[in-house]
TORMIMAR-387791 format. One record per residue: x, y, z of N, C-alpha, C in turn; residue in three letters. Coordinates in pm, 1 decimal. Each point is the difference from the previous one (the first is absolute). Layout:
REM residues N
((X Y Z) (X Y Z) (X Y Z) "ALA")
...
END
This chain:
REM residues 55
((7208.4 9800.7 11583.9) (88.3 -111.2 -23.6) (27.7 -40.6 -156.2) "PHE")
((87.7 -66.3 -57.4) (17.9 -26.6 -118.9) (-27.3 -156.4 -11.7) "TRP")
((-67.4 -42.9 -95.0) (-37.0 -138.6 -20.6) (83.5 -31.0 -135.6) "LEU")
((99.0 -76.7 2.1) (62.2 -31.6 -141.9) (-10.5 -139.8 -3.9) "ILE")
((-42.3 -54.9 -140.9) (-5.2 -121.2 -22.4) (60.9 -4.9 -138.1) "ASP")
((125.9 -100.5 6.5) (80.5 -20.8 -118.1) (-58.4 -102.7 -103.1) "PHE")
((-121.7 -76.5 52.9) (-37.9 -116.2 -80.8) (-41.8 46.6 -110.2) "ASP")
((76.4 -31.5 -127.4) (-5.1 -1.4 -129.4) (-37.5 175.1 -30.4) "ARG")
((112.8 39.6 74.7) (4.8 156.1 8.1) (39.3 94.5 -156.0) "ALA")
((-48.7 81.2 -40.4) (31.6 75.9 -119.0) (-57.1 135.2 14.4) "ARG")
((60.4 102.6 -41.6) (-31.5 131.9 1.1) (-113.0 22.0 -107.6) "TRP")
((-123.6 54.3 74.7) (-90.8 64.6 -113.5) (-23.4 132.8 54.4) "ARG")
((-74.5 49.6 -139.4) (-36.1 145.1 28.8) (-132.9 22.2 62.9) "GLU")
((-4.0 117.6 24.8) (-145.5 46.4 108.1) (-96.6 32.7 -118.8) "SER")
((-103.2 -47.2 -14.1) (-92.9 55.1 -94.7) (-142.7 -66.8 39.4) "SER")
((-90.8 54.5 -74.5) (-155.7 -57.7 21.2) (3.6 -149.2 4.6) "ALA")
((87.7 -45.3 -104.9) (33.5 -148.6 -45.5) (44.5 -58.0 123.9) "ARG")
((104.9 74.2 64.8) (107.4 -55.9 98.7) (-80.1 -22.5 127.9) "GLY")
((-124.5 51.0 7.5) (-80.2 2.1 119.9) (-47.9 -167.9 34.8) "ARG")
((-6.3 -30.5 -122.9) (-77.4 -157.0 10.2) (87.9 -100.6 47.7) "SER")
((153.0 11.9 -36.1) (99.9 -85.3 58.8) (31.7 10.6 151.7) "TRP")
((-44.9 147.7 41.1) (38.9 31.6 138.3) (-108.7 -60.7 68.3) "GLY")
((-123.0 -8.6 -33.6) (-126.4 -34.0 66.8) (15.5 -155.0 -17.9) "GLN")
((57.7 -79.1 -89.6) (24.0 -130.8 17.0) (82.2 -50.5 78.5) "ALA")
((90.7 97.5 25.1) (95.7 -25.5 101.1) (-47.5 11.9 149.8) "ASN")
((-53.5 114.7 31.9) (-87.9 2.7 121.1) (-100.7 -112.0 6.8) "LEU")
((-68.7 -59.6 -84.9) (-72.6 -110.2 29.3) (71.1 -110.6 39.5) "ALA")
((103.4 -26.1 -67.3) (91.2 -102.7 24.8) (54.6 -1.1 125.0) "ARG")
((29.4 99.1 63.1) (38.3 34.7 138.0) (-114.6 -42.7 85.9) "LEU")
((-106.4 58.3 -5.1) (-117.6 -33.1 79.3) (-42.3 -136.7 -11.0) "GLN")
((10.6 -89.0 -90.9) (-7.1 -141.9 4.9) (90.0 -45.9 66.9) "ARG")
((126.9 42.1 -11.1) (92.8 -69.0 69.4) (-21.0 6.6 177.3) "SER")
((-16.6 133.9 9.6) (-36.6 48.1 162.6) (-130.8 -79.3 50.2) "LEU")
((-98.8 -8.6 -95.2) (-122.3 -110.3 38.8) (42.8 -138.9 46.6) "THR")
((91.4 -63.1 -101.2) (57.4 -133.5 12.6) (72.4 -11.1 133.7) "LYS")
((68.8 105.7 31.4) (74.0 -10.1 134.2) (-100.4 47.9 110.5) "LEU")
((-116.8 42.2 -32.5) (-114.7 25.7 130.6) (44.2 147.0 63.5) "GLN")
((56.5 95.5 -108.6) (57.8 121.6 64.1) (-92.9 80.0 -67.4) "LEU")
((-53.7 94.3 68.8) (-72.8 107.7 -61.8) (34.9 153.0 72.8) "THR")
((61.0 72.1 -119.5) (34.0 115.4 38.7) (-107.1 103.3 23.5) "PRO")
((48.4 112.1 81.3) (-121.0 86.0 59.2) (-47.8 100.6 -144.0) "ALA")
((-134.3 38.5 3.3) (-48.8 51.8 -104.3) (87.4 110.2 -43.7) "ALA")
((34.1 97.8 109.7) (82.2 107.0 -38.8) (133.1 -23.3 -39.0) "ASP")
((67.6 -126.6 28.7) (118.2 -27.7 -48.9) (-13.5 -57.2 -143.9) "ASP")
((-109.9 -73.5 -20.7) (-8.0 -26.8 -146.4) (-44.5 102.5 -105.2) "TRP")
((-77.9 71.7 64.5) (-20.6 138.9 -90.2) (116.9 66.2 -26.2) "ALA")
((86.5 32.1 102.4) (137.8 62.8 -17.8) (96.9 -74.7 -97.3) "SER")
((-8.1 -152.5 -7.7) (73.9 -55.5 -93.3) (-68.9 31.1 -138.3) "LEU")
((-103.6 -26.0 -27.1) (-88.8 25.2 -104.5) (17.9 141.8 -54.1) "GLN")
((10.1 120.0 62.6) (48.7 99.1 -44.8) (149.5 34.5 -46.8) "GLN")
((74.8 -66.9 92.8) (143.3 20.7 -41.7) (26.9 -75.5 -121.2) "GLY")
((-62.5 -102.4 -43.2) (8.2 -77.5 -102.6) (-43.1 78.4 -119.6) "TYR")
((-98.9 75.6 28.4) (-76.8 55.6 -106.6) (107.7 145.3 -73.3) "ALA")
((102.7 27.4 95.8) (100.3 92.4 -49.7) (-61.0 157.2 44.2) "GLY")
((59.5 110.0 -57.0) (-19.2 113.5 44.3) (-129.8 51.2 -78.7) "PRO")
END
């Protein structure tokens, strides 16, 4: 599935430096899910992290 969040959206290049912003986005998503008392399955979360990391 694709997860698109346009909140404060802007294009960013993929790089070692770029991974930090991606990890921050995933951390924010995880906090939001926790507030809603939702916990994704470990395999699903791992797939999301892998997809966010890129090729």
